[in-house]
C-alpha positions as a Markdown table, in Angstrom:
| # | Residue | x | y | z |
|---|---|---|---|---|
| 1 | Unk | 0.0 | 0.0 | 0.0 |
| 2 | Unk | 1.4 | 3.4 | -1.0 |
| 3 | Unk | 1.3 | 6.0 | 1.7 |
| 4 | Unk | 2.3 | 9.6 | 1.7 |
| 5 | Unk | 1.7 | 11.3 | 5.1 |
| 6 | Unk | 2.4 | 15.0 | 5.9 |
| 7 | Unk | 3.0 | 16.4 | 9.3 |
| 8 | Unk | 4.2 | 19.6 | 10.9 |
| 9 | Unk | 1.5 | 22.1 | 9.9 |
| 10 | Unk | 0.1 | 24.6 | 12.3 |
| 11 | Unk | 0.0 | 28.3 | 13.1 |
| 12 | Unk | 2.7 | 30.9 | 12.8 |
| 13 | Unk | 2.9 | 34.6 | 12.9 |
| 14 | Unk | 4.1 | 36.5 | 9.9 |
| 15 | Unk | 7.9 | 36.4 | 9.7 |
| 16 | Unk | 7.9 | 33.1 | 11.6 |
| 17 | Unk | 8.9 | 29.6 | 10.5 |
| 18 | Unk | 7.4 | 26.2 | 10.2 |
| 19 | Unk | 8.8 | 22.9 | 9.0 |
| 20 | Unk | 6.7 | 20.3 | 7.2 |
| 21 | Unk | 7.6 | 16.7 | 6.9 |
| 22 | Unk | 6.4 | 14.0 | 4.6 |
| 23 | Unk | 6.9 | 10.3 | 5.1 |
| 24 | Unk | 6.4 | 8.0 | 2.2 |
| 25 | Unk | 6.4 | 4.2 | 1.5 |
| 26 | Unk | 9.9 | 2.8 | 1.3 |
| 27 | Unk | 9.5 | 0.8 | -1.9 |
| 28 | Unk | 9.3 | 3.8 | -4.2 |
| 29 | Unk | 10.6 | 6.8 | -2.3 |
| 30 | Unk | 14.3 | 6.8 | -3.4 |
| 31 | Unk | 13.4 | 6.8 | -7.1 |
| 32 | Unk | 10.6 | 9.4 | -7.1 |
| 33 | Unk | 10.6 | 13.1 | -7.4 |
| 34 | Unk | 8.9 | 14.6 | -4.4 |
| 35 | Unk | 6.9 | 17.8 | -4.5 |
| 36 | Unk | 5.0 | 20.2 | -2.3 |
| 37 | Unk | 1.8 | 21.9 | -3.4 |
| 38 | Unk | -0.7 | 24.1 | -1.6 |
| 39 | Unk | -4.3 | 24.9 | -2.0 |
| 40 | Unk | -7.0 | 27.3 | -0.6 |
| 41 | Unk | -10.7 | 26.7 | -0.9 |
| 42 | Unk | -12.0 | 27.5 | -4.3 |
| 43 | Unk | -8.6 | 27.8 | -5.8 |
| 44 | Unk | -6.4 | 25.5 | -7.9 |
| 45 | Unk | -3.7 | 23.5 | -6.4 |
| 46 | Unk | -0.4 | 25.5 | -6.6 |
| 47 | Unk | 3.1 | 24.2 | -7.0 |
| 48 | Unk | 5.4 | 25.2 | -4.2 |
| 49 | Unk | 8.6 | 23.1 | -4.6 |
| 50 | Unk | 10.1 | 19.9 | -5.9 |
| 51 | Unk | 13.2 | 17.8 | -5.4 |
| 52 | Unk | 14.8 | 15.2 | -7.6 |
| 53 | Unk | 15.1 | 11.6 | -6.4 |
| 54 | Unk | 18.8 | 12.1 | -5.5 |
| 55 | Unk | 18.2 | 15.4 | -3.8 |
| 56 | Unk | 20.6 | 17.0 | -6.2 |
| 57 | Unk | 18.1 | 19.2 | -8.0 |
| 58 | Unk | 15.4 | 21.5 | -6.7 |
| 59 | Unk | 12.8 | 23.8 | -8.1 |
| 60 | Unk | 10.7 | 26.5 | -6.4 |
| 61 | Unk | 7.7 | 28.7 | -7.2 |
| 62 | Unk | 8.7 | 32.3 | -7.5 |
| 63 | Unk | 6.5 | 33.2 | -4.6 |
| 64 | Unk | 8.5 | 31.1 | -2.2 |
| 65 | Unk | 12.0 | 31.3 | -3.6 |
| 66 | Unk | 14.5 | 32.4 | -1.0 |
| 67 | Unk | 12.1 | 31.7 | 1.8 |
| 68 | Unk | 11.3 | 28.0 | 1.5 |
| 69 | Unk | 13.8 | 25.1 | 1.3 |
| 70 | Unk | 12.9 | 21.6 | 0.2 |
| 71 | Unk | 15.2 | 18.7 | 1.2 |
| 72 | Unk | 15.0 | 14.9 | 1.5 |
| 73 | Unk | 16.5 | 12.1 | 3.5 |
| 74 | Unk | 16.2 | 8.9 | 1.5 |
| 75 | Unk | 17.4 | 6.8 | 4.4 |
| 76 | Unk | 14.4 | 7.9 | 6.4 |
| 77 | Unk | 12.0 | 8.0 | 3.4 |
| 78 | Unk | 11.2 | 11.6 | 4.3 |
| 79 | Unk | 11.0 | 14.9 | 2.5 |
| 80 | Unk | 10.9 | 18.3 | 4.3 |
| 81 | Unk | 9.8 | 21.8 | 3.6 |
| 82 | Unk | 11.4 | 24.4 | 5.7 |
| 83 | Unk | 9.3 | 27.6 | 5.5 |
| 84 | Unk | 10.9 | 30.8 | 6.8 |
| 85 | Unk | 9.8 | 34.4 | 6.6 |
| 86 | Unk | 6.2 | 33.3 | 6.4 |
| 87 | Unk | 3.6 | 35.6 | 5.0 |
| 88 | Unk | -0.2 | 35.6 | 5.5 |
| 89 | Unk | -0.5 | 34.6 | 1.8 |
| 90 | Unk | 1.3 | 31.4 | 2.6 |
| 91 | Unk | -1.8 | 30.2 | 4.4 |
| 92 | Unk | -3.1 | 27.1 | 2.7 |
| 93 | Unk | -3.5 | 23.3 | 3.0 |
| 94 | Unk | -0.1 | 21.9 | 2.0 |
| 95 | Unk | 0.2 | 18.6 | 0.2 |
| 96 | Unk | 3.1 | 16.3 | -0.4 |
| 97 | Unk | 3.2 | 14.3 | -3.6 |
| 98 | Unk | 5.3 | 11.8 | -5.5 |
| 99 | Unk | 6.1 | 11.5 | -9.2 |
| 100 | Unk | 8.2 | 8.9 | -11.0 |
| 101 | Unk | 11.7 | 10.4 | -11.3 |
| 102 | Unk | 11.7 | 10.1 | -15.1 |
| 103 | Unk | 9.2 | 13.0 | -15.2 |
| 104 | Unk | 11.8 | 15.4 | -13.7 |
| 105 | Unk | 11.0 | 18.4 | -11.5 |
| 106 | Unk | 7.5 | 18.9 | -12.8 |
| 107 | Unk | 5.3 | 21.6 | -11.3 |
| 108 | Unk | 2.2 | 20.0 | -12.8 |
| 109 | Unk | -0.1 | 18.4 | -10.2 |
| 110 | Unk | -1.3 | 15.8 | -12.8 |
| 111 | Unk | 2.2 | 14.5 | -13.1 |
| 112 | Unk | 2.2 | 13.3 | -9.5 |
| 113 | Unk | 0.8 | 9.8 | -8.8 |
| 114 | Unk | 0.6 | 9.7 | -5.0 |
| 115 | Unk | -0.7 | 12.4 | -2.7 |
| 116 | Unk | -0.9 | 12.9 | 1.1 |
| 117 | Unk | -4.0 | 14.0 | 2.9 |
| 118 | Unk | -2.7 | 17.6 | 3.4 |
| 119 | Unk | -1.7 | 19.6 | 6.5 |
| 120 | Unk | -3.1 | 23.1 | 7.3 |
| 121 | Unk | -0.7 | 26.0 | 7.6 |
| 122 | Unk | -2.1 | 29.3 | 8.9 |
| 123 | Unk | 0.0 | 32.5 | 9.0 |
| 124 | Unk | -1.4 | 35.5 | 10.9 |
| 125 | Unk | -0.4 | 39.1 | 10.3 |
């Protein structure tokens, strides 16, 4: 059974930090691109960041570049999203997702095969 489970969401003040974690099933993790997306009610799911299977390549949305950092630990089957200098507009449900490594650092949600249940991040001004 494939599992992708996020944790670490919560509340922060503007300018603060949060760290999201995503644990995934062992059998595919080390060969898959991992991505983070976010979504607010009534809006489309938005790409946040992605990291290659090796961790050697990353990509970020312009809106989070310089503030968020994606990383992974293949030994622990876990990917992280360190979020610094948070802004109220970062408020959303954050989702972790997995895509076959051959698809590269894709920002397209439909390219990802497996999704977590999401974790709420709320940033107050």
